[in-house]
C-alpha positions as CSV (number, residue, x, y, z in Angstrom):
1,M,91.2,106.7,62.7
2,E,94.0,108.8,63.3
3,W,95.9,105.8,62.8
4,V,94.7,105.0,59.0
5,G,95.0,107.6,58.0
6,F,92.7,109.9,58.6
7,R,93.1,113.0,60.9
8,S,91.6,115.0,64.5
9,A,90.9,118.3,63.2
10,V,91.0,119.2,66.0
11,R,94.2,117.3,67.1
12,L,95.6,119.2,63.6
13,A,94.2,123.0,63.9
14,P,97.0,124.3,66.6
15,S,99.9,123.3,64.1
16,A,98.0,124.3,61.8
17,F,97.4,127.9,62.4
18,L,100.5,128.1,64.5
19,A,101.9,127.2,60.8
20,S,100.0,130.2,59.9
21,A,100.8,132.0,61.8
22,A,104.1,132.3,61.7
23,G,104.5,131.9,58.3
24,A,102.5,135.3,57.7
25,A,104.4,137.2,60.9
26,D,107.3,138.8,58.3
27,L,104.6,140.5,56.0
28,L,102.8,141.6,58.8
29,T,105.6,143.6,59.6
30,L,105.4,145.1,56.9
31,I,101.7,146.4,56.5
32,L,100.1,146.7,60.0
33,P,101.4,149.5,62.4
34,L,103.9,149.3,64.9
35,Q,101.0,150.2,67.6
36,I,99.1,147.1,66.8
37,L,101.8,144.6,66.0
38,A,102.9,145.6,69.6
39,T,100.0,144.3,70.8
40,S,99.9,140.4,71.2
41,D,97.5,138.0,69.7
42,P,95.2,136.3,72.0
43,E,94.4,134.3,68.8
44,V,98.4,133.0,69.3
45,S,98.1,132.4,72.6
46,N,95.4,130.2,72.9
47,A,96.5,128.4,69.5
48,V,99.5,127.7,71.8
49,S,98.0,126.5,75.2
50,A,95.9,124.2,72.7
51,W,98.5,122.5,71.3
52,Q,100.7,122.1,74.4
53,S,97.3,120.9,75.8
54,L,98.3,117.9,72.7
55,G,101.4,117.5,74.5
56,G,104.1,120.1,72.5
57,T,106.6,121.2,75.0
58,N,109.3,123.6,72.8
59,G,107.8,125.2,70.1
60,P,110.1,125.4,66.9
61,T,111.4,128.5,66.6
62,G,112.6,130.3,62.5
63,I,111.8,128.7,59.7
64,E,110.6,125.8,61.1
65,A,108.2,127.1,62.6
66,H,106.4,127.8,59.2
67,T,105.8,124.6,58.2
68,Q,102.8,122.5,59.7
69,R,104.3,119.3,60.3
70,T,107.0,119.9,62.5
71,W,104.3,121.6,64.9
72,D,102.5,118.4,64.2
73,D,105.3,115.7,65.1
74,C,106.0,117.0,68.7
75,T,101.8,115.8,69.6
76,C,102.2,113.2,67.2
77,E,104.6,111.3,69.2
78,V,103.0,112.3,72.3
79,A,100.1,109.8,71.0
80,A,102.3,107.0,69.8
81,T,103.7,107.0,73.1
82,Q,100.2,107.4,75.0
83,L,98.9,104.1,73.0
84,Q,102.0,102.4,73.8
85,T,101.9,102.5,77.0
86,G,100.7,99.2,78.6
87,A,99.8,97.7,75.6
88,D,100.2,93.8,75.4
89,Q,102.0,92.2,72.7
90,H,99.7,91.7,69.9
91,N,99.0,95.8,70.3
92,M,102.5,96.5,70.9
93,A,103.0,94.9,67.8
94,R,100.2,96.4,65.7
95,L,101.2,99.8,66.8
96,L,105.2,99.5,65.9
97,A,104.0,98.1,62.4
98,S,101.6,100.9,61.5
99,L,104.9,103.6,62.6
100,A,107.5,101.9,60.5
101,P,108.0,103.7,57.0
102,N,105.9,102.6,54.3
103,S,103.3,100.4,56.1
104,G,100.8,102.4,55.4
105,V,101.4,103.1,51.9
106,W,98.7,101.7,50.9
107,L,96.6,104.4,52.5
108,N,97.6,107.2,50.0
109,A,96.3,105.4,46.9
110,L,93.8,106.9,44.5
111,P,90.9,104.5,44.6
112,S,92.3,103.5,40.6
113,A,90.9,100.3,39.2
114,A,92.8,101.3,35.3
115,L,96.1,101.9,38.4
116,G,94.9,98.4,40.3
117,L,94.7,100.7,43.2
118,N,91.7,99.7,44.4
119,L,90.1,97.8,47.7
120,D,86.6,96.4,47.7
121,D,84.1,97.1,50.7
122,N,84.8,93.7,52.5
123,S,89.2,94.2,51.8
124,L,89.2,97.8,53.1
125,R,86.8,97.2,56.6
126,V,89.6,94.0,57.2
127,A,92.6,96.6,56.4
128,V,90.9,98.8,58.1
129,G,90.7,96.6,61.2
130,L,93.5,94.9,61.5
131,R,95.2,98.9,61.8
132,L,93.2,99.6,64.5
133,G,92.8,96.0,65.6
134,L,89.0,95.9,65.6
135,P,86.7,92.7,65.9
136,L,86.9,91.3,62.5
137,V,84.8,88.4,62.6
138,M,82.2,86.5,65.1
139,P,84.1,83.8,67.0
140,H,84.0,80.4,65.0
141,T,85.8,77.4,64.6
142,C,88.2,77.2,61.4
143,V,87.9,75.2,58.3
144,C,90.8,73.9,59.2
145,G,89.6,73.3,63.0
146,A,91.3,75.5,65.4
147,T,89.2,78.6,67.1
148,A,89.4,81.7,65.2
149,D,88.7,85.0,66.9
150,K,86.8,88.1,66.7
151,F,90.0,89.8,65.6
152,G,90.8,87.3,62.7
153,Y,94.3,87.4,62.9
154,H,94.3,83.3,62.6
155,G,93.8,83.5,58.8
156,L,96.7,85.3,58.6
157,V,98.5,82.0,59.8
158,C,96.5,79.8,58.3
159,R,98.0,77.6,55.9
160,R,94.2,76.2,55.1
161,S,92.7,79.2,54.5
162,A,92.2,80.6,50.9
163,G,93.8,83.9,50.9
164,R,97.5,82.9,51.8
165,H,98.5,81.4,48.4
166,L,96.0,84.4,47.0
167,R,98.0,87.1,48.9
168,H,102.0,85.4,47.2
169,N,100.5,85.1,44.0
170,V,99.1,88.8,43.8
171,V,102.3,90.2,45.1
172,N,104.4,88.0,42.6
173,E,102.1,88.9,40.0
174,T,102.9,92.7,40.6
175,I,106.7,92.7,40.6
176,L,105.9,90.6,37.5
177,R,104.3,93.5,35.6
178,A,106.6,96.0,37.0
179,F,109.8,94.1,35.4
180,Q,107.6,94.3,32.0
181,S,106.8,97.9,32.2
182,A,110.7,98.4,32.8
183,S,110.9,96.5,29.3
184,I,112.8,93.7,32.0
185,P,111.9,91.0,30.4
186,A,111.3,87.9,33.9
187,V,109.7,84.9,34.4
188,R,108.2,83.4,37.1
189,E,109.1,80.3,39.0
190,P,112.0,79.4,36.7
191,P,113.5,75.7,36.4
192,G,117.2,74.5,36.4
193,L,118.1,76.3,38.8
194,S,120.5,73.9,41.0
195,R,118.7,72.8,44.2
196,T,118.3,69.8,46.3
197,D,114.2,70.0,47.9
198,S,113.3,70.8,43.5
199,K,112.0,74.6,45.1
200,R,111.7,77.6,42.6
201,P,112.4,81.1,43.2
202,D,109.2,83.7,42.5
203,G,110.8,84.9,39.3
204,A,113.9,85.4,37.5
205,T,114.7,88.1,34.9
206,L,116.1,86.7,31.3
207,V,118.8,89.7,30.6
208,P,121.1,90.6,33.6
209,W,119.7,93.0,36.3
210,S,123.1,94.2,38.4
211,R,126.9,93.2,37.9
212,G,126.3,91.2,34.1
213,R,123.8,88.7,36.0
214,C,120.6,87.7,36.4
215,L,118.1,88.1,39.3
216,L,116.3,86.0,40.6
217,W,113.1,87.3,43.4
218,D,111.7,85.3,45.8
219,A,108.0,87.1,47.3
220,T,107.0,86.6,51.1
221,T,104.0,87.8,53.4
222,P,105.2,87.2,56.8
223,D,102.3,87.5,59.7
224,T,103.3,89.9,62.0
225,L,101.5,88.9,64.7
226,A,102.4,84.8,64.3
227,P,102.9,83.7,67.6
228,S,107.2,83.3,66.1
229,H,106.7,86.5,65.2
230,L,105.3,88.9,68.3
231,P,107.9,88.4,70.5
232,K,110.3,90.3,69.0
233,S,107.6,92.0,66.7
234,A,106.3,94.1,69.8
235,Q,109.7,95.7,70.1
236,S,111.1,96.4,66.9
237,A,109.1,96.9,64.1
238,G,109.7,94.6,60.9
239,S,111.7,92.3,62.6
240,A,109.5,89.7,60.5
241,A,109.8,91.2,57.6
242,T,114.6,90.9,58.4
243,T,113.8,87.1,59.6
244,A,112.0,86.2,56.7
245,E,114.2,88.2,54.4
246,G,117.3,86.0,56.3
247,I,115.5,82.7,56.1
248,K,114.7,83.6,52.0
249,I,118.7,84.8,51.0
250,G,119.9,81.3,53.2
251,K,118.0,79.1,51.1
252,Y,118.6,80.7,47.1
253,A,122.1,81.6,48.1
254,V,123.2,80.8,44.2
255,A,125.6,82.1,41.5
256,H,123.0,85.0,40.5
257,E,121.2,88.6,41.7
258,F,119.0,87.1,44.4
259,V,116.2,89.8,46.5
260,P,114.0,88.6,49.3
261,V,111.0,90.8,49.1
262,A,109.7,90.6,51.8
263,I,106.0,93.0,53.6
264,E,104.7,91.7,56.7
265,T,100.9,91.0,57.2
266,L,100.9,94.5,58.9
267,G,102.7,96.4,56.6
268,A,106.0,96.9,57.6
269,W,108.8,96.2,55.0
270,G,112.2,94.0,54.6
271,V,115.0,96.5,54.8
272,K,116.1,94.4,51.1
273,G,113.5,94.2,49.5
274,L,112.0,97.7,50.0
275,S,115.9,98.7,48.2
276,F,114.4,96.7,45.5
277,I,111.7,98.3,44.8
278,A,112.6,101.4,45.4
279,E,115.4,100.9,42.7
280,L,112.3,98.7,39.9
281,G,110.1,102.0,40.1
282,K,113.4,104.0,38.9
283,R,113.7,101.8,36.1
284,I,110.5,101.7,35.6
285,T,110.6,106.2,35.3
286,A,113.2,106.3,32.7
287,V,110.7,104.8,30.7
288,N,107.2,105.9,30.8
289,G,109.2,109.2,32.6
290,D,106.3,109.1,35.3
291,K,108.6,109.9,38.7
292,R,105.4,108.4,41.1
293,S,106.3,105.4,39.6
294,T,108.1,103.5,42.6
295,A,105.0,105.3,45.0
296,F,102.0,103.9,42.1
297,L,104.7,100.5,43.0
298,K,105.0,100.1,45.8
299,Q,101.3,101.0,46.5
300,R,100.3,98.7,44.6
301,L,102.0,95.8,46.2
302,A,100.6,96.6,49.5
303,L,97.2,96.8,47.8
304,A,97.9,93.2,46.9
305,V,99.1,91.9,50.6
306,Q,95.7,93.9,51.8
307,R,93.3,92.2,49.5
308,G,95.8,88.5,50.2
309,N,94.5,89.2,54.4
310,A,90.4,90.5,53.4
311,A,91.0,86.7,51.5
312,A,93.2,85.1,54.5
313,V,90.9,86.6,57.7
314,L,87.9,85.5,55.4
315,G,88.3,82.4,54.3
316,T,88.5,80.7,57.3
317,I,84.7,81.7,57.5
318,P,83.3,77.2,56.9
319,P,80.8,77.3,53.4
320,P,77.5,77.2,55.0
321,N,75.7,73.7,54.9
322,D,73.1,72.7,52.9
323,S,70.5,72.1,56.2
324,D,71.0,76.1,56.7
């Protein structure tokens, strides 16, 4: 369950104890007599042994030894390496995506319906299952006629699954509401842009965003595990999002500021989209004074992707026949 965000107490306890012991060492030298200080604490030795059994090697020293995360990072890196050893392409891509920055921001969201930060039971089950690579459905024939396996990966790319459009719309509505929170007028799918194929970006600001130019954005959610992305996703986290950003930039090379917002199905973000969301969050903070605005915005977008994933996976199941 550590890959979901719930840490194992057994694995975390040695790091927590050693950090506390190091942090209290200076105070103990002022309180305890010398004869006691000259005797080593067996509990510290036991904790060091337990920490080393989890993969720890050279323990941190000085002020760094006071921080639990410094001790814990060593064992986490070992655990990540062990999981990746011998993993196939699907599992390697999944593990790398889970390690990508901000891929797990939805795990930190308080389940508040008022803030749009809650997941229903089915969405939570699918989100956790995709992150851990667990079976989600019985193997069945998708509504498109293809075979959907027990992991539900087919639904993430199936063009006939209802969740694809839901995911796209919810992500764009979240971005639009964020502009409104920053007091920046914006609209969805603005007409009148110079395009030969009649396609429009997902949205645009009605006032200048940067360098005196309005901003266009276009959101996309490439599937980390899609056959076209899998070879690169198994080597580098976020490669599908990076590819999608490049494609979007090539489509909308117009005389405006343009940013692609690419968030992979397994949570990895594109660099350009992440930078844009961080700037938009700052502008919301300038209006409402809440320094958590950027974090809340990232969480809402990540949860929108997870809801869409759940709808996509469950949308492959055909409706029951009347005879059933």
